[in-house]
C-alpha positions in Angstrom: -18.6 -25.5 6.6 -19.4 -24.9 3.0 -16.1 -24.6 1.1 -17.1 -22.1 -1.5 -14.0 -21.2 -3.5 -13.2 -17.5 -3.7 -11.4 -18.2 -7.0 -11.6 -21.4 -9.0 -8.8 -23.0 -10.8 -10.5 -22.0 -14.1 -10.4 -18.4 -13.1 -6.6 -18.6 -12.8 -5.9 -20.6 -16.0 -4.6 -17.7 -17.9 -2.3 -16.5 -15.1 1.2 -17.9 -14.6 2.4 -15.0 -12.5 2.8 -15.2 -8.7 0.0 -13.5 -6.8 -0.1 -11.7 -3.5 -2.1 -12.2 -0.3 -3.3 -9.2 1.8 -4.6 -9.7 5.4 -6.5 -6.8 6.9 -6.3 -6.5 10.7 -9.2 -4.1 11.5 -8.2 -2.9 14.9 -6.6 0.3 16.2 -5.8 1.6 19.7 -7.0 4.9 18.5 -8.5 6.0 15.2 -6.3 8.6 13.4 -8.4 11.5 12.2 -7.1 11.5 8.6 -7.5 7.7 8.0 -10.3 6.3 6.0 -9.2 2.7 6.1 -11.6 0.5 8.0 -10.8 -0.2 11.6 -12.4 -0.2 15.0 -11.1 0.4 18.5 -13.1 -2.3 20.3 -10.5 -5.0 20.8 -13.0 -7.3 22.4 -13.8 -8.7 19.0 -10.2 -9.7 18.3 -10.5 -13.4 19.2 -13.7 -13.8 17.2 -12.1 -12.0 14.3 -9.1 -14.3 14.2 -11.3 -17.4 14.3 -13.3 -15.9 11.4 -10.2 -15.1 9.5 -9.0 -18.7 9.7 -12.4 -19.8 8.4 -12.1 -17.5 5.5 -8.8 -18.9 4.6 -10.3 -22.4 4.7 -13.1 -21.3 2.5 -10.9 -19.8 -0.3 -7.9 -22.1 -0.2 -8.5 -23.9 -3.5 -6.7 -21.5 -5.8 -4.3 -22.4 -8.6 -1.8 -19.6 -8.2 1.4 -19.6 -6.2 1.7 -16.6 -3.8 5.0 -14.9 -3.4 4.0 -12.0 -1.1 2.0 -11.8 2.1 1.2 -8.4 3.5 -0.4 -8.0 6.9 -1.9 -4.5 7.1 -4.6 -2.5 8.8 -5.6 -1.0 11.0 -2.8 -1.8 13.3 -1.5 -5.3 12.9 1.0 -4.9 15.7 -1.9 -5.0 18.1 -1.6 -8.8 17.5 0.9 -10.8 19.6 3.6 -13.0 18.2 1.5 -16.2 18.6 -1.4 -14.7 16.7 0.8 -13.6 13.8 2.4 -17.0 13.8 -1.0 -18.8 13.5 -1.9 -16.5 10.5 1.3 -17.2 8.7 1.4 -20.9 9.5 -2.2 -21.3 8.3 -1.4 -19.5 5.0 1.5 -21.9 4.4 -0.7 -24.9 5.2 -3.6 -23.9 3.0 -2.1 -22.0 0.1 0.8 -22.5 -2.4 3.3 -20.1 -0.9 6.5 -19.4 -2.8 9.7 -20.9 -1.3 11.1 -17.4 -0.7 8.1 -15.2 0.0 8.1 -11.5 1.0 6.2 -11.4 4.3 5.5 -7.8 5.5 4.0 -6.8 8.8 2.8 -3.2 9.3 3.6 -1.9 12.8 2.9 1.3 14.7 5.1 2.8 17.5 3.3 2.4 20.7 2.1 -1.1 20.0 5.4 -2.9 19.4 8.5 -3.9 21.4 11.6 -6.0 20.9 10.0 -9.2 22.2 7.1 -8.8 19.7 9.5 -8.0 16.9 11.5 -11.2 17.6 8.3 -13.2 17.7 7.2 -11.8 14.3 10.6 -12.8 12.9 10.3 -16.3 14.3 6.8 -16.6 12.8 8.3 -15.9 9.3 8.0 -12.1 8.8 11.0 -10.8 6.9 9.9 -7.2 6.2 8.7 -4.6 8.6 6.8 -1.4 7.6 6.8 1.2 10.4 4.1 3.9 10.4 6.3 6.8 11.7 4.5 9.6 9.8 6.7 12.3 11.4 9.6 12.8 13.8 8.0 16.1 14.9 5.8 15.9 18.0 3.5 18.7 17.0 2.8 16.9 13.7 2.2 13.7 15.5 -0.4 15.4 17.8 -2.1 16.9 14.8 -2.3 13.5 13.1 -3.7 11.9 16.2 -0.9 9.4 16.6 -0.4 7.6 19.9 3.4 7.9 19.8 6.0 10.6 20.0 9.2 11.1 18.1 11.3 9.2 20.6 9.0 6.3 20.5 9.4 6.2 16.7 13.2 6.3 16.9 13.2 3.6 19.6 11.0 1.3 17.5 13.2 1.5 14.5 16.3 0.5 16.6 14.3 -2.4 18.1 13.4 -3.7 14.7 17.1 -3.7 13.7 18.0 -5.3 17.0 15.5 -8.1 16.4 17.2 -8.9 13.1 15.1 -7.2 10.5 17.2 -6.2 7.5 14.3 -5.0 5.3 12.6 -2.1 7.0 10.3 0.5 5.5 9.4 3.8 7.0 6.2 5.8 6.3 6.4 9.6 6.4 3.7 12.3 5.6 4.2 15.7 4.1 1.8 18.6 3.2 0.6 19.1 6.8 -0.8 22.5 7.8 2.0 24.9 8.8 4.7 22.3 7.8 7.8 24.2 6.6 10.4 23.0 4.1 12.9 22.9 6.9 10.8 20.8 9.2 10.0 18.3 6.4 13.7 18.2 5.5 14.4 17.4 9.1 12.0 14.5 9.0 13.6 13.1 5.9 17.1 13.5 7.3 16.1 11.8 10.6 14.6 8.9 8.7 17.6 8.2 6.4 19.9 8.4 9.4 18.5 5.0 10.3 19.3 3.7 6.9 15.9 2.1 6.1 15.8 -0.1 3.0 12.5 1.6 2.0 10.8 4.9 2.3 7.2 5.8 1.6 6.4 9.5 1.6 2.7 10.3 1.3 1.0 13.6 0.9 -1.6 14.3 3.5 -5.1 14.0 1.9 -8.4 15.0 3.4 -10.7 12.1 2.8 -14.4 12.6 2.9 -16.1 11.7 6.2 -12.9 11.6 8.3 -12.5 13.7 11.4 -9.8 15.8 9.7 -12.1 16.5 6.7 -14.7 17.8 9.1 -12.2 20.0 11.0 -11.0 21.4 7.7 -14.5 22.2 6.5 -15.2 23.9 9.8 -12.0 26.0 9.3 -10.3 24.6 12.4 -7.1 24.9 10.4 -6.0 26.0 7.0 -4.5 23.3 4.6 -1.0 23.9 3.3 -1.2 25.8 0.0 -0.9 23.6 -3.0 2.3 25.3 -4.2 4.1 24.5 -1.0 2.9 20.9 -1.1 4.4 20.6 -4.6 7.7 22.1 -3.3 7.8 19.6 -0.5 7.2 16.8 -3.1 10.1 18.1 -5.2 12.3 18.3 -2.2 11.4 14.7 -1.3 12.4 13.4 -4.8 15.7 15.4 -4.9 16.7 14.7 -1.3 16.2 10.9 -1.4 17.8 10.5 -4.8 20.8 12.4 -3.6 21.0 10.1 -0.6 20.9 6.8 -2.4 17.2 6.1 -2.7 15.6 5.4 -6.1 12.0 6.4 -6.7 10.0 3.6 -8.3 6.5 4.8 -7.7 5.2 8.3 -7.0 5.3 7.8 -3.2 7.8 5.0 -2.9 11.6 4.9 -2.8 14.0 2.0 -2.3 17.6 2.2 -1.1 19.8 1.6 -4.1 23.3 2.6 -2.9 23.9 -0.9 -1.5 23.2 -2.5 -4.9 20.0 -4.2 -3.6 17.4 -1.9 -5.2 15.1 -4.6 -6.4 15.3 -6.5 -3.1 14.5 -3.3 -1.2 11.3 -2.5 -3.2 7.9 -3.6 -2.0 7.2 -6.7 -4.1 3.7 -6.8 -2.7 2.7 -3.2 -3.4 4.0 -3.5 -7.0 1.2 -6.0 -7.6 -1.4 -3.3 -7.1 0.2 -1.0 -9.7 0.7 -3.8 -12.3 -2.8 -5.5 -12.3 -1.3 -8.6 -10.8 -3.7 -10.9 -9.0 -4.0 -10.5 -5.3 -6.3 -12.1 -2.7 -7.6 -10.0 0.2 -8.7 -11.5 3.5 -10.4 -9.7 6.4 -13.1 -7.0 6.6 -13.0 -4.5 3.8 -10.1 -6.3 2.0 -10.1 -6.2 -1.8 -9.2 -9.0 -4.1 -8.4 -8.7 -7.8 -8.2 -11.2 -10.7 -8.6 -9.3 -13.9 -11.3 -8.5 -15.0 -12.9 -9.3 -11.6 -12.7 -7.3 -8.4 -14.2 -8.4 -5.1 -14.3 -6.7 -1.7 -15.3 -7.9 1.7 -17.9 -6.4 4.0 -16.7 -3.3 5.9 -17.8 -4.5 9.3 -16.1 -6.8 11.8 -19.4 -7.9 13.2 -20.9 -8.8 9.8 -17.7 -10.4 8.7 -17.7 -12.7 11.8 -21.4 -13.4 11.4 -21.2 -14.4 7.7 -18.2 -16.7 8.2 -19.8 -18.4 11.3 -22.7 -19.2 9.0 -20.3 -20.7 6.4 -20.9 -17.8 3.9 -18.4 -15.8 1.9 -17.9 -12.4 3.5 -17.8 -10.7 0.1 -19.8 -7.5 0.1 -19.7 -6.6 -3.6 -18.0 -7.6 -6.8 -17.6 -6.2 -10.3 -16.4 -7.2 -13.7 -14.3 -4.4 -15.3 -15.0 -3.4 -18.8 -12.2 -2.9 -21.3 -12.5 0.8 -20.9 -12.2 0.5 -17.1 -9.2 -1.7 -17.5 -7.6 0.8 -19.8 -8.3 3.6 -17.4 -6.7 1.7 -14.5 -3.7 0.8 -16.7 -3.2 4.6 -17.4 -3.6 5.7 -13.8 -1.5 3.0 -12.2 1.1 3.0 -15.0 1.7 6.7 -14.6 2.3 6.3 -10.9 5.3 4.2 -11.6 8.6 5.9 -12.5 9.2 3.5 -15.4 5.8 4.3 -16.7 3.4 2.3 -18.9 4.8 -0.7 -20.8 3.6 0.2 -24.3 4.0 -3.2 -25.9 2.1 -4.8 -23.0 -0.7 -2.2 -23.3 -0.9 -2.7 -27.1 -1.0 -6.5 -26.8 -3.5 -6.5 -23.9 -6.0 -4.1 -25.5 -5.2 -4.8 -29.2 -4.6 -1.1 -29.9 -1.7 1.2 -30.7 -0.9 3.3 -27.7 1.0 5.9 -29.7 -2.0 6.4 -32.0 -4.6 6.3 -29.3 -3.0 9.1 -27.3 -1.0 10.9 -30.1 -2.4 14.4 -29.3 -1.9 14.1 -25.5 1.6 12.7 -25.9 2.6 15.5 -28.2 1.2 18.2 -25.9 2.8 16.8 -22.8 6.2 16.1 -24.4 6.3 19.7 -25.5 5.8 20.7 -21.9 8.4 18.2 -20.7 5.7 16.5 -18.6 6.2 13.0 -19.9 8.9 10.8 -21.5 8.2 8.4 -24.4 11.0 6.2 -25.7 9.0 3.7 -27.8 8.9 1.1 -25.1 7.6 3.1 -22.1 5.6 6.2 -21.5 5.9 7.8 -18.1 5.9 11.1 -16.1 9.0 13.2 -15.7 9.8 14.7 -12.3 8.0 17.8 -13.5 5.0 15.7 -14.7 4.7 13.9 -11.4 3.6 17.2 -9.8 0.5 17.1 -12.1 -0.4 13.4 -12.1 -4.0 14.2 -11.1 -4.5 16.4 -14.1 -2.4 14.5 -16.6 -4.0 11.1 -16.2 -7.5 12.4 -17.1 -6.1 13.8 -20.3 -5.2 10.2 -21.4 -8.5 8.8 -20.1 -10.5 11.3 -22.1 -9.1 9.6 -25.3 -10.3 6.1 -24.3 -13.2 5.3 -26.6 
């Protein structure tokens, strides 16, 4: 097979920071109507996909960076058995420079995982589990098209603990039609009763061309009013903070009451918000090495075909302009609770942040939407409610 490098050592010469690896498992038992991530429900391609994935690893192995995080996402990675996960992790260790203490996360969904599989994942090297609960309310789970019920979700969390996982993240979703403050509070309370190390709370969004988008357009249901969605977000921040979780990104909270806040954050996801290099493997997976971005073909069949021919499965690639990198620095930096590192921004773009955005900063500080302490600029709790309108105000000032 032609060993065309995905990145060359020259590409990495200016980077001394540890990178991340993302593996996209493109299979689901059933497609959720709100999800626009690429996946298929035909599991007959699983074996061919895994063989192709190993070929892609062989093809792009000659990189200069050390990788300190591995994230197996999807789709539904927990469709894979323990041996299949073990082969993926073992191959990564064999072909890439993996840090001596990597964070290795596996996404799992209730209905596709049990105690035996959890133990196999742990034996394979996984040390962090992220569970796609979404809700502990059966009506919500039916609306979201999930294959599990609330009891399945609770059972899976207990099984993950029983298997010996001490770094568990739970995903929940708010802003659903007819969702009340009380029912959302009940979801949050049920979640923290399990004492997860990490919580991700995402607002339901209606992505174009999803089944849920079509149902909304056809008025099969009415979306929750924006004001109520905002109130649920405020409730989320206040409730989790009062129960020992520190918000470090607009949707992400890590348990801090045990004194292990940094350990409980997602090291991998922080790379996406900090322009850190990451390598994506699998159909539709994105890779980033500033100023370049690459993404694989969004088709299992095409992915398999290209790799069987010894070709890179990259669908498209782009080189970001300085303006595009500034825009991403603003959008991603404002998502983080500690905001934008002003010195880093100034040094990277050879500008003065305070001068470039002087008018915007003054207007937003007067409204108590942002904080600016000379070292960082970020959103206040009040400002986080208006991220989507605040970020463009900064971007409009980029020349």
